[in-house]
N, C-alpha and C positions, 0 to 999 in steps of 0.2 A: 892742670889741664883736664884731668879726669873729672875733677870736681865741677868744672865749668860745663863739661859735656853732660854730666849727670844732672846738673841743675837745669840745663836747657831741655834735656829729655823730660824731666818732671813737669816743667812748664807746658811743654807740648802735650803731654798726656792729660794734663789738667784742662787744657783748651778742648781737647777731643771729647773728654767726658762731660764737661759742663756747657761749653758754648755751642757745640753742634746740636745737641738735643734741644737747647733753647731756641736755636734758629729754626729747627724743625717744628717746634711747638708754635712759633710765631707764624710759620707758613701755613699751618693747619688751623689757626685760630679762627673761630666763627663769631662775628658780631651778633649779640643777642638783640632781638627786636625791642623797640621802645615799649616799656610797660610800667605800670604804677599800681601799687596796692597800699592802702592805708592801715597802719596799726595804731591803736590809741589806747590810752588808759585814763580813767576819770577819777579825780579826788576832789569831792565837793564841786566847786565851780571851775576848778582848774583841770584842763585837759592837755595831756602830753601826746603830741602826734609824731609818728615816725613814717617817713616816706620810704617804702620798699620799692625801689625802682631799678630798671636796667637801661643803660645807654642815655640816661638823663643828665643834662648839664645845668638845668635850672628848674626851680620849683615855685609854683605860685599857689598860695592857700587862700581860700575864702571861707571864713569860719561861720558864715551864716547869720552873723549879727551885725554886719556892716564893717567888720574888721578884716584885714588881710595881712599876709606875710610872704616874704620870699625866702625865708629860711628853709633848709631841708627838713629839719626836725624841730618845729617850733613848739613852744608851750604857750597856751592861751588861757586867759582867765575871763570867763563870761561874767558880765555884770549882773545878769539875772538868770535864775534857773529856768529851765524849760526844755522844749524839744528844738533841736537845730539840725541842719544839714551842712556838714563841712565838705568842701570840694577841693581836691588837689589837681592841678594841671601841671604836668611835667613836659619839658621840651628837650630835644636832642640838638646836636650841632647843626643839623640840617633844618632846624626850625619846625620839625614835625612835633606834634603835641598829642598827648593822651590825657584824658580826665577820668577821675574816679570820685565817688562820693561815699560818705558814711553818715548814717543817722545817729544822732546823739540824744540821750536823755540825761540832762545835766541838772543835778540838784533840784528835782522837780518841785514846783510850787503847788499849793492847793488848787490853783486855777488850772494848771497843766494836768494835774491828776483828775480833776473834774471833767475837763473837756477832751482829754486824750491827745494822741500824737497827731497834730495837724500836718506834720511833714510826711506822714505815711501815704503811700500810694492808695488812692481810692478813699481817702478820709471823708467820713460823713458824720462827724460828731462822735460823741461817746454816749452810749445808752446805758441807763440804769433801771433796775426794777427792784421792788421790795422782795427781799429774800424770804422764801417760805420756811427755810430751816431755822431762821432767827438765831440769836446768840444770847448768852447770859446777860448781856447789857440791854436787851430789848425788853421794855416794860411800859406799863401804864402808870403815870405819876401825876402828882399835883403840880400845878404851875406856881410853886413856891421857889424860894431861892435855892433850895437844896434838892429839888425834884424828889420829894418824899413819895413813897409808894401810894398809889391811889387805893389799892386793896392789899393790905399787909399779907394776906394769904396767897397773893400771886406775886412772888418776888421777881419773876421774869416770865416772858412769854414762851411757851413750848413750841416746838416745831408745828407749823400749820395752824397756829392759834386762831387766825381769822376764819379759817375754813372749818376746823373741827369744833371749836368752842363758840364762835360767833355766828357761824353759818353763812359767811360771805366769802367763799373761795375766790370771788372775782376781785378781791382786794389785791391779789398778787398778779393780776393780768396787765395792768398799765405799764407802759414804757416811757421813760423820761430822757430826752436827749439834749445834751448841752454841746454847743459849738464854740470853737475857738474865737469866733468874731462876736460872741455875745448873744447869738440867737438861741432860742429854746423851743423845743417842740414836744408835744405830749401825744402819745398814741394810745387809744382805747381799743379793746377788741370787740366790745359789744355796745358801744355808744353810751356807757354809763361809767361813773367814777365813784370811788369809795370815799366816804367822809363822815363827819359828825352828824347825828340825827337832828340836833337843834337847827343847825345851819341848813340842812336839807329841808326841814319843815318851813323855815322862813322863805327859802327859794320857791317852794311849792305854793305858799300863800301869796307870793308876789307874782306868780305865773311865769317864773323864769326857769323852772325845772320841775320834773316829776320824780317822786320817790317810787322806785321800782321794787325795792326790797329793803327790809330792816333786819338787824341782828344784834345779839349780845345778851338777850334776856336770860337764857338758860345758864350762862356762866356768871353774869354780872348783876342779875336781878332786874335789869331793865334793858330795853333796846337803846344802845348808845351810838350805834353806827348805822349807816344807811347807804344804799346805792341810789344815785340820782342820774337822770339823763344829763349828758354833758357833751358839748361840742368844743374841743380844744381851741384856745385862742390862736388866731393867725398872727404872724409877725411878732410873737412874744419875745421878750428879751429877759435876761437875768442879770443880777448884780451880785458878785461875791465879795464880801468885805471880810478881810482876814482878821481884823481886830477892831471891835467897837463895843461900846457900852449900850447894850440892847435893852430897851424899856418897853414893856407891854402891859396893857390893862389886865388886872387880875382880881380874884376874889379878895375882899377886904382882909380876911384872915391870913392871906399869903403876901400882902403888900409890904414893900420896903419903903414906900413913900406915896405921895399923891401928885396928881397933875390937875390943873384947872379944867373944869370947875369942880374939883374935889374928887377926881377919878382915882381909885386906888391902882397903883402900878407896882410891878416888880422889875428891878433892874439886874441884868446879868452882865457884870463887868468883863471887858476884854475877851469877848467871844467872837467866833467866826460865824457870819450869817449869810444866808442865801435868800434873795428877794426877787420878786417879779413885778417891777413897777409898771403902773399904767395899764394893767390888764387883769383878767380874772384867772390867769395861769397860776398853777400851784404844783407842788410835788408831794406825792404820798397820800396825804389826807386833805380833802377839800373841806375848808372851814372858814370862819370869819377872818382869821389871821393867817396870811399866806407866807409871811416871812418866817423862816425857820433857823434854828441854830445847828451849825455843823460841828458836832463834837469830835469827830475823827474822820479822816479820809486817807485812803491808800490807793494804789493803782487798781485794786480789785474790789474794794468795799468802802462804804461810807456810812456813818451813823448820824442820824438827824433827830432833832427834837422838834415836833410839830404840835402846835397848841390847838386846843379844842374848847368849845363852850358846850357844856353838857346840861346846863340848867337854863330854861327859858327866862328865869328871873334875872339872869346875868346880862340880859340885853337892857342896858340902863339908859339908852338914848336912841331915838329913831332917826333923827335928822340933825347932825350927822349920826350915822349908825355907830354906836359904841357897844361892843359886847365884851364882857370880861372873860378872860381865859380861865376856866375853872380846872382844867386838867391838861395833860400833854401826853403824847405817845413818843417814846424813844425807840426808833426802829432802824434796822440795818438794811441798806440797799447794796445790791451786787452789780458789778459791771457785766454787761452781756455782750460787749463787743470791744 
């Protein structure tokens, strides 16, 4: 009998200790308001999402690429790299809802790096300009298959080269803006643009532009660059090709083949190119050939190869105009926004 009483007493104490506090907690429990926060991690094109929510009973995801999910913590693989906005909408038992968004940079493509984050608030393209600091990769070269040095005693361009040695600090002024929808704009600060002197001379002879300044003689033995009056093209567009065999007319000694009617050409296989079709738009150096090679691009810099014609004898045909590219400039541009 004593054992029974002892046992019942123990059960009673257990209930007092554990159940009554529990009841007290239930009575003072406060429901948290509906809220949602997105946590995510990116691995290549795969993004793992976690919904950090209070009082939610359902979750709706819009990944920004046309795909959706109702999982609480989905994993989504984007077919293409780029910038996206993922949206989470959480709902509670009363059908109240709350939404939150997150901007994603997923395995960025060269096009995305060139044009910038079009999902960002206030997006107005991505602007680039020639960097005055230059890099060890910035150099003047021949337009041959290997881009051999134009002047062996100048292995790379020092900081401020076009200002200090060429006498044309205006080369660093222009700004070039690329938009996600394919538009392109060019801003000059003084109504002139930097380019090769032979092309500038031809434009002046044709009455299409005026040379305002020349430079390069002190460092290179002759003036090879010029500033010309220039009004940027309106409604210009650009085309970025990530992989193509790019062929351009070149000096006979640099040629890897010929094209009818016997024009010497050099072909650069499997390169990335940037072109401005159906307009006189260009980037960096204004010359006969506006299509350029993109050697490297990151979110903050890109390195381009721009071709020039430095010898008037390299104009081998007038109609249609065919000018051999006798040299090239490899230059680095920096993002300014």
